[in-house]
C-alpha positions, 0 to 999 in steps of 0.5 A: 552395971547395966542400965536398968531397962525404963520398960521393966515393972516389979513381978514374982520370978519363976524359974522354968527353963528354956521358957517361949512365946513364940507364935511366928513361923519359924525360918530356922529352927535348932534343936538340941544344939550342943557345941564344944572346944576340945571337949569343952561345952560353950553351948549345952542343948539349945532349942530355939526358932528364928522367926521369918521376918523378924529380929530375935536379938540374943542377948547374956553376959560375956562369954555364954554362947551367944556369938557360938551359937550365932556361928553355928546359923552358917557354919562358921564354927566349921572354920575351928579345927576344934570345935564339935556341932551337936544337934538338928540346925535347920533353914526352911525346913532342911538341914544345914549340916547335912552331908550333901549341903556346899556350904559355899550357898548356904552361905549366901543364903545366910549373910553375916556381919561382923562385929568389926567392920572389915571392908576390903582393900577395895573400893566402894563399889568393888566390895559390893559387887564382890558377892555378886560376881563370885555368884555369877549373878549378874550377866552385865555391867548394867545389872552389876551396877543396878546390884551395887546401886540396890545393896547401897541403897537398902543399907541407906549409904547411897546418898552418902557415896553415890559420887565416890563409889571408887573410892576405898572402902576403908575410907568411909568413917565407922559408921559409914564401913558397917553398913557397906559390909550391911550392903555386901553382905545383902548383895547376894540376896540373902535369905538371913542376915546374921549380926554379931555385935555390930554397933559395938564399936560405933558411935550413938550417932551411927548405931542409931543409924544401924538400928534404923536400918536393922527396922527397915531390912527386917522386912524383906530378911529374917535378922539375928543380932547378938548384942551386949545392949539390952538397951538396942535389944529391946530397941530393934527386936521382935523377939529375944532369946537369953543365955547363961553359962552356954545355956538357952535360959529363956526366950520370947516375945521382947517386950514379955522379956524385958517387962515379965520375966519367967525365969529368975535368971532372967529377971537378975541379968535385966535388972543389972543383978548379974552381967 
């Protein structure tokens, strides 16, 4: 049973599909997005705009299509042979599935932080320096050092590791490892950061640090986060999209979604009657 949000108030349910109230200009747009695995439909005709320099949370029961949708946004589903993606997904008005799109360049523009922290078996420094090196973003050791320092500082980790940058990234605590992965993602200056349940394996203290970091990062980056925690979605996001059985049921400003949902399915989920 999911805990009922403190901010929730009783309303009369209205059954309207994919209700939206997002006035912020979009960084990304998705229209009629459907995804199938071996003819099994995982997503059905999703229309959703991702607001620029805002946090958009994707919520819903397990298996509802949240992560499948997230992986469409930087073409991670390309790595699954049986996956078929249909519809239109645009970044800055350009179709990311167009034939002339360089996927490596696309994933530099749209970074990703996974559910489980996955630092490379390298030093803390080399974890963060990896992307700038392969993308040729630094012309000297001094420039690379500056990028690493800046990225660790933005990820709220520099003060904790500044004197041990040569230590292995895997020697850090779970929360530190996740912030290291965030530093690694932002080192290549992406425009969008995708986060797939980044706090699910963390304790409350580490989770609070990641959430504080997300609030700081949205000033510079557009963020999309999948979370199983409605409390977390309410704390960190500006917009929320509720998925159910592969369909986008409702989307809009987070405060409105959690206090006055327009769809009966959304109301049932946030009050814990389904989940």
